[in-house]
N, CA and C atoms as a LAMMPS dump frame, in Angstrom:
ITEM: TIMESTEP
0
ITEM: NUMBER OF ATOMS
228
ITEM: BOX BOUNDS ff ff ff
-5.0000000000000000e+02 5.0000000000000000e+02
-5.0000000000000000e+02 5.0000000000000000e+02
-5.0000000000000000e+02 5.0000000000000000e+02
ITEM: ATOMS id mol type element x y z
1 1 1 N 0.709 -1.393 -0.061
2 1 2 C -0.276 -0.246 0.088
3 1 3 C 0.792 1.294 -0.112
4 2 1 N 2.261 1.182 0.074
5 2 2 C 2.961 2.411 0.104
6 2 3 C 3.021 3.205 -0.946
7 3 1 N 3.183 2.521 -2.029
8 3 2 C 3.381 3.065 -3.551
9 3 3 C 2.115 3.963 -3.78
10 4 1 N 0.894 3.48 -3.803
11 4 2 C -0.394 4.337 -4.08
12 4 3 C -0.494 5.559 -3.07
13 5 1 N 0.104 5.14 -1.577
14 5 2 C -0.169 6.085 -0.398
15 5 3 C 0.713 7.316 -0.894
16 6 1 N 2.253 6.939 -1.243
17 6 2 C 3.093 7.979 -1.505
18 6 3 C 2.532 8.873 -2.87
19 7 1 N 2.042 8.269 -3.835
20 7 2 C 1.509 8.82 -4.751
21 7 3 C 0.679 9.898 -4.356
22 8 1 N -0.422 9.514 -3.496
23 8 2 C -1.535 10.301 -3.014
24 8 3 C -1.344 11.458 -2.262
25 9 1 N -0.118 10.921 -1.354
26 9 2 C 0.274 12.424 -0.352
27 9 3 C 0.827 13.21 -1.299
28 10 1 N 1.502 12.772 -2.138
29 10 2 C 2.337 13.689 -2.955
30 10 3 C 1.643 14.382 -3.703
31 11 1 N 0.294 14.228 -4.284
32 11 2 C -0.451 14.711 -4.965
33 11 3 C -1.171 16.082 -4.343
34 12 1 N -1.332 15.44 -2.98
35 12 2 C -1.855 16.551 -2.094
36 12 3 C -1.142 17.502 -1.796
37 13 1 N 0.5 17.667 -1.811
38 13 2 C 1.254 18.66 -1.528
39 13 3 C 1.207 19.892 -2.487
40 14 1 N 1.64 20.819 -2.249
41 14 2 C 1.213 22.061 -2.917
42 14 3 C 2.043 22.456 -3.701
43 15 1 N 3.417 21.695 -4.217
44 15 2 C 4.373 21.83 -5.296
45 15 3 C 4.648 20.764 -6.214
46 16 1 N 4.912 20.772 -7.192
47 16 2 C 5.41 19.835 -8.073
48 16 3 C 6.812 19.034 -7.546
49 17 1 N 7.635 20.013 -6.826
50 17 2 C 8.87 19.427 -6.287
51 17 3 C 8.513 18.432 -5.382
52 18 1 N 7.575 18.679 -4.162
53 18 2 C 7.001 17.659 -3.302
54 18 3 C 6.51 16.644 -4.081
55 19 1 N 5.771 16.854 -4.856
56 19 2 C 4.955 15.586 -5.695
57 19 3 C 6.253 14.735 -6.312
58 20 1 N 7.226 15.337 -6.868
59 20 2 C 8.079 14.292 -7.249
60 20 3 C 8.831 13.417 -6.306
61 21 1 N 9.149 14.459 -5.131
62 21 2 C 9.857 13.757 -4.029
63 21 3 C 9.02 12.234 -3.543
64 22 1 N 7.881 12.352 -3.527
65 22 2 C 6.886 11.312 -3.18
66 22 3 C 7.066 10.409 -4.162
67 23 1 N 6.812 11.037 -5.352
68 23 2 C 7.045 9.803 -6.497
69 23 3 C 8.392 8.668 -6.514
70 24 1 N 9.364 9.559 -6.099
71 24 2 C 10.671 8.962 -5.938
72 24 3 C 10.085 8.088 -4.692
73 25 1 N 9.719 8.526 -3.885
74 25 2 C 9.64 7.64 -2.354
75 25 3 C 8.774 6.016 -2.992
76 26 1 N 7.912 6.604 -3.744
77 26 2 C 7.218 5.559 -4.178
78 26 3 C 7.852 4.613 -5.17
79 27 1 N 8.425 4.727 -5.89
80 27 2 C 9.705 4.278 -6.879
81 27 3 C 10.296 3.507 -5.669
82 28 1 N 10.853 3.867 -4.672
83 28 2 C 11.827 2.969 -3.826
84 28 3 C 11.127 1.955 -2.933
85 29 1 N 9.47 2.423 -2.89
86 29 2 C 8.802 1.176 -2.194
87 29 3 C 8.542 0.079 -3.478
88 30 1 N 8.45 0.57 -4.766
89 30 2 C 8.016 -0.155 -5.663
90 30 3 C 9.202 -1.394 -5.988
91 31 1 N 10.595 -0.984 -5.494
92 31 2 C 11.681 -1.403 -5.73
93 31 3 C 12.019 -2.491 -4.549
94 32 1 N 11.367 -2.497 -3.475
95 32 2 C 11.413 -3.225 -2.62
96 32 3 C 10.229 -4.17 -2.463
97 33 1 N 9.079 -4.089 -3.299
98 33 2 C 8.286 -4.771 -3.691
99 33 3 C 8.742 -5.876 -4.538
100 34 1 N 9.497 -5.298 -5.635
101 34 2 C 9.884 -6.141 -6.663
102 34 3 C 10.763 -7.108 -5.772
103 35 1 N 11.641 -6.769 -5.024
104 35 2 C 12.45 -7.702 -3.971
105 35 3 C 11.857 -8.582 -3.438
106 36 1 N 10.744 -8.193 -2.731
107 36 2 C 9.912 -9.367 -1.957
108 36 3 C 9.343 -10.372 -2.903
109 37 1 N 8.9 -9.946 -4.152
110 37 2 C 8.312 -10.985 -5.126
111 37 3 C 9.553 -11.675 -5.671
112 38 1 N 10.611 -11.533 -5.85
113 38 2 C 11.785 -12.082 -6.303
114 38 3 C 12.303 -13.33 -4.899
115 39 1 N 12.12 -12.913 -3.69
116 39 2 C 12.413 -13.755 -2.641
117 39 3 C 10.913 -14.678 -2.532
118 40 1 N 9.924 -14.107 -2.735
119 40 2 C 9.01 -15.159 -2.379
120 40 3 C 8.935 -16.233 -3.582
121 41 1 N 9.257 -15.94 -4.937
122 41 2 C 9.751 -16.883 -5.734
123 41 3 C 10.907 -18.098 -5.379
124 42 1 N 11.649 -17.405 -4.807
125 42 2 C 13.123 -18.128 -4.744
126 42 3 C 12.827 -19.167 -3.75
127 43 1 N 11.883 -18.897 -2.584
128 43 2 C 11.291 -19.605 -1.685
129 43 3 C 10.258 -20.276 -1.894
130 44 1 N 9.887 -20.316 -2.749
131 44 2 C 8.596 -20.906 -3.339
132 44 3 C 7.348 -20.814 -2.79
133 45 1 N 7.28 -19.398 -2.28
134 45 2 C 5.867 -19.031 -2.273
135 45 3 C 5.098 -18.783 -3.056
136 46 1 N 5.529 -18.397 -4.221
137 46 2 C 4.789 -18.274 -5.418
138 46 3 C 5.441 -19.009 -6.523
139 47 1 N 4.696 -19.323 -7.494
140 47 2 C 5.117 -20.189 -8.47
141 47 3 C 5.803 -19.148 -9.303
142 48 1 N 6.58 -20.241 -10.517
143 48 2 C 7.063 -19.24 -11.406
144 48 3 C 6.113 -18.396 -11.931
145 49 1 N 4.96 -18.892 -12.388
146 49 2 C 3.581 -18.154 -13.506
147 49 3 C 3.685 -16.509 -12.548
148 50 1 N 3.235 -17.186 -11.015
149 50 2 C 2.788 -15.942 -9.933
150 50 3 C 4.009 -15.052 -10.36
151 51 1 N 5.095 -15.372 -10.277
152 51 2 C 6.387 -14.765 -9.624
153 51 3 C 6.323 -13.607 -11.212
154 52 1 N 6.664 -14.279 -12.289
155 52 2 C 6.742 -13.407 -13.677
156 52 3 C 5.422 -12.571 -13.917
157 53 1 N 4.101 -12.913 -13.295
158 53 2 C 3.076 -11.847 -13.424
159 53 3 C 3.088 -10.885 -12.504
160 54 1 N 3.599 -10.824 -11.176
161 54 2 C 3.619 -9.843 -10.489
162 54 3 C 4.915 -9.078 -10.869
163 55 1 N 6.128 -9.711 -11.42
164 55 2 C 7.189 -8.938 -11.991
165 55 3 C 6.666 -7.877 -13.205
166 56 1 N 5.901 -8.512 -14.018
167 56 2 C 5.506 -7.942 -15.262
168 56 3 C 4.582 -6.775 -14.792
169 57 1 N 3.514 -6.85 -13.715
170 57 2 C 2.763 -5.816 -13.14
171 57 3 C 3.534 -4.786 -12.851
172 58 1 N 4.677 -5.186 -11.863
173 58 2 C 5.676 -4.245 -11.259
174 58 3 C 6.217 -3.275 -12.316
175 59 1 N 6.607 -3.817 -13.191
176 59 2 C 7.363 -3.156 -14.574
177 59 3 C 6.252 -2.206 -14.996
178 60 1 N 5.095 -2.201 -15.2
179 60 2 C 4.129 -1.396 -15.413
180 60 3 C 4.051 -0.495 -14.846
181 61 1 N 3.661 -0.672 -13.603
182 61 2 C 3.988 0.373 -12.308
183 61 3 C 4.972 1.339 -12.713
184 62 1 N 6.402 0.631 -12.778
185 62 2 C 7.592 1.599 -12.762
186 62 3 C 7.13 2.204 -14.075
187 63 1 N 7.076 1.571 -15.122
188 63 2 C 6.809 2.946 -16.2
189 63 3 C 5.997 3.814 -15.963
190 64 1 N 4.914 4 -15.548
191 64 2 C 3.97 4.914 -15.079
192 64 3 C 4.645 6.109 -14.287
193 65 1 N 5.181 5.147 -13.183
194 65 2 C 5.919 6.239 -12.164
195 65 3 C 7.061 6.859 -13.003
196 66 1 N 7.79 6.351 -13.796
197 66 2 C 9.002 7.15 -14.786
198 66 3 C 8.378 8.131 -15.349
199 67 1 N 7.02 7.694 -16.149
200 67 2 C 6.408 8.649 -16.836
201 67 3 C 5.803 10.069 -15.948
202 68 1 N 5.523 9.86 -14.893
203 68 2 C 5.119 11.067 -14.038
204 68 3 C 6.409 11.562 -13.622
205 69 1 N 7.18 10.901 -13.292
206 69 2 C 8.373 11.784 -12.747
207 69 3 C 9.052 12.724 -14.206
208 70 1 N 9.292 12.38 -15.215
209 70 2 C 9.848 12.881 -16.407
210 70 3 C 8.631 13.676 -16.626
211 71 1 N 7.421 13.803 -16.703
212 71 2 C 6.592 14.559 -16.79
213 71 3 C 6.632 15.803 -16.123
214 72 1 N 6.868 15.624 -14.863
215 72 2 C 7.298 16.823 -13.87
216 72 3 C 8.677 17.55 -13.832
217 73 1 N 9.696 16.501 -14.371
218 73 2 C 10.951 17.307 -14.547
219 73 3 C 10.973 18.282 -15.773
220 74 1 N 9.97 18.12 -16.628
221 74 2 C 10.284 18.797 -18.057
222 74 3 C 9.551 20.142 -17.394
223 75 1 N 8.527 20.214 -16.5
224 75 2 C 7.655 21.282 -16.11
225 75 3 C 8.781 22.003 -15.311
226 76 1 N 9.471 21.553 -14.263
227 76 2 C 10.097 22.336 -13.404
228 76 3 C 11.367 23.408 -14.16
């Protein structure tokens, strides 16, 4: 829940600079989640297919975050 919470909190701030900072925090949380997915797969809490699917979804979120960060960078 940290990823969407960081995005929401950042959006509620008064500046694009603050929003970007929270987007970077969301990206850090996403990297933590990706690590947890990898570990869960290696420990066989997830099947290979489940692990691949979650990694793919995480990659989609990463692309969206990167787009938001880049869009705000071009405004600044």
